[in-house]
C-alpha positions in Angstrom: 0.0 0.0 0.0 3.1 2.1 0.3 2.7 5.9 -0.3 -0.8 6.2 -1.7 -1.4 9.2 0.5 -4.0 11.9 0.0 -2.4 15.2 1.0 -4.6 16.5 3.8 -4.9 16.2 7.6 -1.1 16.1 7.9 0.0 18.5 10.7 3.8 18.8 11.2 5.3 16.5 13.7 6.4 19.4 16.0 2.7 20.3 16.5 1.7 16.7 17.0 3.2 15.5 20.3 2.6 18.7 22.1 5.4 18.2 24.6 5.5 14.4 24.7 8.4 14.5 22.2 9.7 17.5 20.3 11.2 15.5 17.5 11.5 11.9 16.6 14.3 10.5 14.3 13.8 6.7 14.1 17.2 6.3 12.4 18.9 7.3 15.7 18.3 5.6 19.0 15.4 7.2 20.9 15.0 6.6 24.6 11.7 7.1 26.3 9.5 5.5 28.9 6.5 3.6 27.6 3.4 5.8 27.5 0.2 3.8 28.4 -3.2 5.0 27.3 -6.2 4.0 29.5 -9.4 5.6 28.3 -12.5 5.0 26.2 -10.3 3.5 23.5 -9.0 0.8 25.8 -5.6 0.3 27.6 -2.5 0.0 25.4 0.9 1.5 24.8 1.4 4.5 22.5 4.0 3.3 19.9 6.8 5.7 18.9 9.6 4.8 16.5 12.8 3.4 17.9 16.2 2.5 16.4 16.2 1.3 12.8 19.0 -0.8 11.4 20.2 0.6 8.0 22.3 -2.4 7.0 22.0 -2.8 3.3 20.4 -6.0 2.1 22.1 -8.1 -0.6 19.9 -9.0 -3.6 21.0 -12.0 -5.6 21.8 -11.2 -9.2 19.2 -13.6 -10.6 16.3 -11.7 -8.9 14.4 -9.4 -11.3 14.2 -5.9 -9.9 11.7 -3.1 -10.4 13.4 0.0 -11.9 13.2 2.0 -8.7 15.2 -0.7 -6.7 18.5 0.6 -8.1 17.6 4.3 -8.2 19.3 6.7 -5.8 15.9 8.3 -5.1 13.8 5.2 -5.5 11.7 6.8 -8.1 9.2 4.5 -9.8 8.5 4.8 -13.5 5.8 7.1 -14.7 2.3 5.8 -14.8 -0.5 7.4 -16.8 -3.1 8.2 -14.1 -5.9 8.8 -16.6 -5.8 5.2 -17.9 -6.9 2.1 -15.9 -5.2 -0.9 -17.4 -7.3 -3.8 -18.6 -5.1 -6.9 -18.3 -5.1 -9.8 -20.7 -5.0 -13.4 -19.8 -1.3 -13.7 -19.7 -1.0 -10.6 -17.4 -3.8 -11.9 -15.2 -1.9 -15.2 -14.7 1.2 -13.3 -13.7 -0.8 -11.3 -11.2 -2.2 -14.6 -9.8 1.3 -15.9 -9.3 2.7 -12.9 -7.5 -0.4 -12.3 -5.4 -0.3 -16.0 -4.3 3.3 -15.6 -3.2 2.5 -12.4 -1.3 -0.3 -14.3 0.6 1.9 -17.3 1.2 4.5 -15.2 2.8 2.0 -13.1 4.8 0.6 -16.4 6.2 4.1 -17.5 7.2 4.6 -14.4 9.3 1.9 -15.3 11.8 3.8 -18.0 13.7 6.7 -15.6 14.1 4.7 -13.0 15.9 4.9 -13.1 19.7 5.7 -11.0 22.7 9.4 -9.9 22.7 9.9 -10.2 18.9 10.9 -7.0 17.1 9.3 -5.9 13.9 12.9 -5.6 12.5 13.2 -9.4 13.1 10.0 -9.9 11.1 11.3 -7.7 8.3 14.6 -9.7 8.1 12.6 -13.0 8.0 10.2 -11.8 5.3 13.1 -10.5 3.2 14.7 -14.0 3.2 11.3 -15.6 2.4 10.8 -13.4 -0.6 14.3 -13.7 -2.0 14.2 -17.5 -1.6 11.1 -17.5 -3.8 12.9 -15.7 -6.6 11.0 -12.4 -5.9 11.9 -8.9 -4.7 10.3 -7.1 -1.7 8.4 -4.2 -3.5 8.7 -1.6 -0.6 12.5 -1.8 -0.4 13.9 1.5 -1.8 10.5 2.5 -3.2 10.8 6.3 -2.8 13.7 5.4 -0.5 11.6 3.3 2.0 14.3 1.5 4.0 12.7 -1.8 4.7 11.0 -4.8 3.0 7.6 -4.6 4.8 5.5 -2.1 6.6 4.7 -2.9 10.3 2.1 -0.6 12.0 1.4 -1.1 15.7 -1.5 0.3 17.8 -1.7 4.1 17.1 0.5 3.8 14.0 -1.9 4.1 11.1 0.3 2.7 8.3 3.7 2.8 6.7 5.4 1.9 10.0 9.1 1.2 9.5 10.3 -2.0 11.2 12.5 -1.2 14.2 14.0 -2.6 17.4 10.9 -2.1 19.6 9.9 -5.5 21.1 6.2 -6.4 20.6 4.3 -6.4 23.8 1.3 -8.2 25.1 -1.9 -6.4 24.0 -0.3 -4.9 20.9 -2.2 -5.1 17.6 0.0 -5.2 14.5 -0.6 -4.8 10.8 1.9 -6.4 8.5 1.8 -5.2 4.9 3.6 -7.3 2.3 4.1 -6.6 -1.4 6.2 -8.8 -3.7 7.6 -8.2 -7.2 7.7 -11.5 -9.2 8.2 -11.9 -12.9 7.6 -8.2 -13.5 4.3 -7.9 -11.4 3.5 -6.7 -7.9 1.1 -8.4 -5.5 0.0 -6.6 -2.4 -1.8 -7.6 0.8 -1.9 -7.0 4.6 -3.6 -8.4 7.7 -3.8 -7.8 11.4 -2.1 -9.8 14.2 -2.8 -9.8 17.9 0.1 -10.1 20.3 -1.0 -12.1 23.3 -4.3 -11.0 24.8 -6.0 -8.0 23.4 -8.9 -6.1 24.8 -12.5 -6.1 23.6 -12.1 -2.6 22.0 -9.3 -3.9 19.8 -11.2 -7.1 18.9 -14.3 -5.1 17.8 -12.1 -2.7 15.7 -10.4 -5.7 14.0 -13.7 -7.5 13.3 -15.4 -4.4 11.9 -12.5 -3.5 9.6 -12.3 -7.1 8.2 -16.1 -6.9 7.7 -15.7 -3.6 5.8 -13.2 -5.2 3.5 -15.3 -8.2 2.8 -18.4 -6.1 2.2 -16.6 -3.9 -0.2 -15.2 -6.8 -2.2 -18.7 -8.4 -2.4 -20.0 -5.4 -4.4 -17.2 -5.4 -6.9 -18.3 -6.4 -10.4 -18.3 -5.1 -14.0 -20.0 -1.7 -14.5 -20.1 -1.0 -10.7 -19.0 2.5 -9.6 -15.7 2.6 -7.8 -17.3 5.0 -5.3 -19.6 2.3 -4.1 -16.6 0.8 -2.4 -16.2 3.9 -0.2 -19.9 4.3 0.6 -20.1 0.6 1.6 -17.0 0.8 3.9 -17.9 4.1 5.6 -21.5 3.2 6.3 -20.5 -0.1 8.0 -17.6 1.6 9.9 -19.9 4.4 11.2 -22.6 2.0 12.2 -20.1 0.3 14.5 -18.8 3.5 16.0 -15.6 3.8 14.1 -14.1 6.3 11.7 -12.5 5.8 8.2 -9.0 7.4 8.0 -9.4 9.1 4.6 -5.8 10.0 4.0 -4.9 6.7 2.4 -6.4 4.9 -0.4 -6.3 1.6 -2.4 -4.7 1.6 -5.9 -4.3 -0.1 -9.2 -1.5 -2.5 -9.3 0.4 -4.6 -11.9 3.8 -4.0 -13.5 3.5 -0.7 -11.5 3.3 -0.7 -7.7 0.8 2.1 -7.6 -1.4 3.3 -10.5 -5.0 4.1 -11.4 -7.7 3.7 -10.2 -7.5 5.3 -6.7 -9.8 3.5 -4.4 -11.3 5.7 -1.7 -12.6 4.1 1.4 -15.1 6.9 2.3 -18.3 8.1 0.6 -17.4 10.2 -2.4 -18.5 11.3 -5.8 -15.5 10.5 -7.9 -16.2 9.0 -11.3 -15.2 5.7 -12.8 -16.6 2.2 -13.3 -15.1 -1.3 -12.9 -14.4 -3.5 -15.9 -13.2 -7.0 -16.5 -9.4 -7.2 -16.4 -8.8 -4.4 -13.8 -6.7 -5.3 -10.8 -6.6 -3.0 -7.7 -6.3 -3.1 -4.0 -9.0 -2.4 -1.4 -7.4 -1.6 2.0 -9.8 0.1 4.5 -8.1 1.8 7.5 -10.4 2.4 10.5 -9.7 4.1 13.8 -11.4 4.3 17.2 -11.2 8.1 17.3 -10.9 11.0 14.9 -9.5 10.9 11.4 -6.5 13.2 11.7 -3.0 11.9 11.1 0.5 13.2 11.3 3.6 12.0 9.4 6.7 11.5 11.5 10.2 12.8 10.8 11.1 9.7 8.8 8.6 11.0 6.2 6.8 7.7 6.2 5.3 6.7 9.6 1.6 7.9 9.9 0.3 8.1 13.4 -3.1 9.2 14.8 -3.1 12.7 16.3 -5.4 11.5 19.1 -3.3 8.4 19.8 -6.3 6.1 19.0 -5.6 2.6 17.6 -6.1 1.8 13.9 -6.7 -1.4 12.0 -6.2 -2.2 8.3 -6.8 -5.2 6.0 -5.9 -5.4 2.3 -6.5 -7.6 -0.6 -5.6 -7.3 -4.3 -8.7 -8.2 -6.5 -9.4 -8.8 -10.1 -12.6 -7.8 -11.8 -13.9 -10.8 -13.8 -16.7 -11.1 -16.4 -19.3 -11.8 -13.7 -17.9 -10.5 -10.4 -14.5 -10.4 -8.9 -11.6 -12.7 -7.8 -9.6 -12.1 -4.7 -6.0 -12.7 -5.9 -4.4 -12.5 -2.4 -6.8 -14.9 -0.7 
């Protein structure tokens, strides 16, 4: 899902913590005492970035790379945002293969997640899994993102950079994995509970998963893209939660991100689904208000009110009579 960000509700970091921390640089060691929230959102730890290892990963020469992988600035190739690609049968088969691998690796992460494990350990493990399958971890060096996966814990909305913070009992964790195989990207994410989590977190997780399922169920040829957002926001609000509007789903294929943009809130944007389109749906819900801030690393998105967030993601294909979940 990396970097599909709508440019609003992003106050500068120095206005965000209001005295808790003046500035955070996750590429240097940050020392602080755990900050525990205990309010209407539940009881949990506010997660702030800690030390990030910047050791460069070695990519075997036989691995096919996206163009941005070797770029100094990690710039992806230009994509025409006015044209939604209709994939042919050969392209669809390539998408099936890369999406199946993304899901396989995401499923393999679950047994590794436990109290005391760091998200950096998870990142290292996933890197090895992806490389051993002849693929490339799509996030690595994409617009200079420093890691192979995104790991977002508690109040971190998305784009969390794996670091040396040990996971703690009660944490909720999103792991977002994208792989590049045979020239195509496959993207998915899911939630994991660390130990015992409270009822507030369980309801947020269940509701977000239901929002994704409901949105997928309406996808079919000639359906408006905006129906996805209306479906998700209605269900989220009925359960007392808020859609975070600053991030959206996206078209995907030989490009990591392209048209169409998939908004998860009620909207009037034009566009209809057609057979052969592939895109992600990735609703992001929070317990509190919608406002986010981007930390000093230029990636990590956190909730201004410290509320927890949950996100699920699938890549789907529009078929002749409905849709197919490629990352199931």
